[in-house]
N, C-alpha and C positions, 0 to 999 in steps of 0.2 A: 187244376191238378190233373185232370185227364186228358185234357186238351194241350198243357205242356209235356204229356207224357207221350202222347204220339208229334208232338214237333222234337224231342230229342231221340226217340227211333232210329229215323235212319241213320244216326250218332252210332249210337252202338247196335245196330246191321251191322255199318260198312266195317265196325270193332269186330263184331261175332263172324263178317265174313275172313279177316283176318287171320281169326284164332283157328277158324275151319282150314284155310288151307295150309296154316301152320303144322296141324296137330295128321294132319292128312300127309304131311313133308310134301305138297303139292310146293310151298314156299320153305326152304332147307333156312336153318337158322344164319347160312352164311348169306341165303338170299336179301332177308328179315335187315342181316348187318347191312347190305348195299340199299337198301331201301332206304331205312331210319337214317342212313349216312346222306343220301341225296333229298329227304325232306329236311333235313337238321341244317345242313351245308348250304342247300338252295331253292328250295323249293321254299319253307320258313321263311329266310334270313330275306326272300323276296315277297312276301307277302308285308314281312313285318319292317322292310326299311319304305316300304310305298308306303304302310299308313302313318307311319312316324313324317315321311316326309311332307307326309299332310298334315302336320299337328304343327303346332311352336312350343317351346317349353316353357312359357308360361301358361300353356291350356292344358297339359301334360302336370307339368307339378305342381299338386296340394298337397300342402306340408303338412297339414289337418288331417289328411286324406291317409298319408305315411303315419303319423303318429300310430293313429285307431287301428292302421291295419297292423302295424309291428306290438303295438302291444296288446292288443288278441292273441297276437301269434307265438308273440314270447309269454305269453300264460299257458297255453297249450306245452310249448317246450318244454320250461318247467316241469308242467305234472308229469309228461311224458317222461322228463330226464329221474326226475323222484323216485318213481315206478320203478324204474327199471333200476334203479341203485339202492331200493327196498329190497330188490328181488336179486340183490349184491350179484348184477352188471357192472361190468368195467365201465370205466368213460368211454372205452371207443365202445360199444356194445348201448350204452346210453344214448350217446351222442346218433351213432343210427337210427337207433329207434325213436328218436324225440324229431329227426327230421320224416320218418315215413308220419310221424303227427301232423304238419304241419305241411310242407311240401307237395301241392296237389301240383297235377298234372294240363298246369298253365298254357305252353306253350304248342306242346302237341294238340289236347281236347279241347283246353279255356279259351284261347286265341278266337280259332275257325264258331267254336261253338255258340258262346254268350255272345259276340259280336253280331251271328247270321239271328240269335233270340230275341234278343236284348236290344239290338239298334246297334248305327256305326259309332252314335255317343259311349259304346262301351270299348272303343278303343284305347281310349287314356286313361280310364280306371285300369282296368286287364293289364296292360303296360307298365303301371308304376304296378301291379303286384309282381308282377315277373323280372321285372327289376329289383324288387326287395327280397325277393325270395331268393335269386342269383349271384345279388351283390352281400347281402349279410348272410342269411343263413348259408347258402351254397360255401362263404367263405369259413363259417363257425364250425362247420362239421371237418373240414379239411384241419383248423386248426387246433382241434380237440382231439383231432385223432393223432397230429405228427405231435401233436405237443404232449400228450400223454406215452408214448412209444418211446420220446426223448428226453423224457422226466423235467422238460422247460420249454419255452419260449424261447425262439429264435429270429433274425432276420430270413434267414433260410425260409422259416416259414412263411412269411408274408411275400417272400418273394416266389414263392410257389402259388400262392394265393391269386396275389397280383397276374402269373402271366396267365394261370387260369383264365382271370376275366376276360383278359385279354384276346385270347385265343379263343370265349365262346363268341359262335355265331350270332345269335341272337345281339346278346349287349354288342356286340360292332353293327350290327345294322341297326339297331334301334339308334345306337350312338348316332352313326352316319346318315339317319334319315332325318333325324333331330336338328344336325348339323345344316345340312342341306336345307330343310324347314329356315332354319336360322339365318341363312345367309339369303333366303329368298330368292333363290333361284326354282324358275318351271322347271317341270320335269318334261324333257324335250318328246313328241309323241309313237317317234317307235320305243323310246326309253319307257316311257308309261306302259303301251303294248308290250313290249317283252318282260315288264316287272308285273303286268296283273297275269299273263301268261305263264310266267314261271308259278308264282305264288294261288296260281288256280291249283296245281297239283299239289299245295302245301296240306289243302283240308284232307281227299282224299286218302291221299299218299301218309302222312300222318294216323291218320285211325284205322287203317289197315296195318299198318306198321306193329300199332299199339299191338292189335289183335294176335299178329302174328307171333311177338314177343314175349303172351301172352301164353299160346301156346307151350313153350318151354318151361313157362315156371312153374311150380312146384305146392301144394298147400299143405304145407308141414305146420309143425310145431302151430297149429290153428287156436290155440290157446291166447296165446302172445300177439298172432296176428289177428284176430280177431278182437281185442282191444286195443291194437292200434289204425284198426280198420274203423273202428268207432271214434275213438280221438279225431280222425281225418273228418270222418263224414260228419258230425256230429256236433262232439267239444270244439274242432277248428270253427268252423261260423258260426255258431252259437256264442263260443267268446268272441269273434268280431262282430258280429252282432251287437252286442252289449257294449264293445268299445268304441264301435262306429255310430251307432241313436242313442248312447247316455254318457258316455265319458267323454270322447271328442265330435262331439255331431258334426255329422260330417252330411255332403247336400244325397237326398234320399236315394236319387237314381244311381251314384255314385258307390251311395252305402254298400248300396241294392245288387252293384255287381258288385267288387268286392267280397260280398258275404257270399254271392252265387262260386268266385273264385276260390273262396277259401269251401266251396263243400265241393270239389272237384278230387277224385282217386287219387290214390300217392301216383305222384312224378317216376318215371321210367329212371330216372337219372340217379335215382336213390338207390335203386338196383347197382346199377353201376360204379356207382361211388363204394359200394359194400364189397363187391369184387375185385374192385382195384386193390380195397387196403384188407380181402379178407375177412370182412365184420360181417357176421350173420346173413349172408347172402340169403338164406333158403327162406329164413323168416322176413328178410323184405320181400322175397320174390310171393311170397305167399301171403302178404299183407298188400299188392299188389292186383294180384289177381281174387281174393276177397272184396277188398277195398273198390277196382273197376266195377265187379259183379253186382255189386251191390247200389252203389251209384247211380245205376237205372233208374231205380224207384227215389232213394234218398236225395238226389240233383235232380231231379225231374220239380218233387215236393219245395226241395228248398225256391228254384229259379220261378213255380208259381206264384211263392209268396213271396219273393223279392218282388216279381210284375204288378203285384196289388196293392204294395209298398206304400 
């Protein structure tokens, strides 16, 4: 555990550096927004394309893995939704809280950290987790909020969801990379060097951007945010572990990567959605802040455990 904690500390130190830069206003919110945009659209996309272009769809696609992750995640999603509804929150707030409970920072934190700590073989499983999060649960929150406001489901909702997926650079870069791999095209050396150089900026840039964005977050409604952080850091990896090891027996290494990905703190894009729709942004903000701080210890513990399974 202590050895893994020391391995994860550099990642969280970069987040801490970004947080300091944001708090001291050395990095303004506008600067953070532009850095995040650079990482999201360019550096991370280059990294994901390069990773996926060196995989085959057959190597990546594992329906047992997808089933295990979907089941474990859905259980926690339903629990978080039920708790919100029992507190007399509406469907919109329940959808946002459920998103906090199951959507981790896989793109910005999980991809670089888990690939480095668990090995390059983690690339495929991490990408599957990312794809399920974006396609299934990223679509679900839009459908629930929009459907709740309109009072019905319409084709317009699904057009909005489809357009959002098509414009998401992570989905696009993974899809293009797998298509490149399926065509069995070699990556020319200048292109490979370009992708390597640009992709290398993803890890430090993403971690710094996470920290800088946390500097503008506030820790309000601590009781609810504490519950959502517990759901994300403890319940989610626990449910996924039961699903992966018992209900859908997944190959141990892939199961370990899946559980570690489930143990990641609440993703920043949940806040973007909450702010966009005007649904509980402060609650989400606090959940991101608390879960990220606690994950220094909980994520290290989970990685240490799955590394020895």
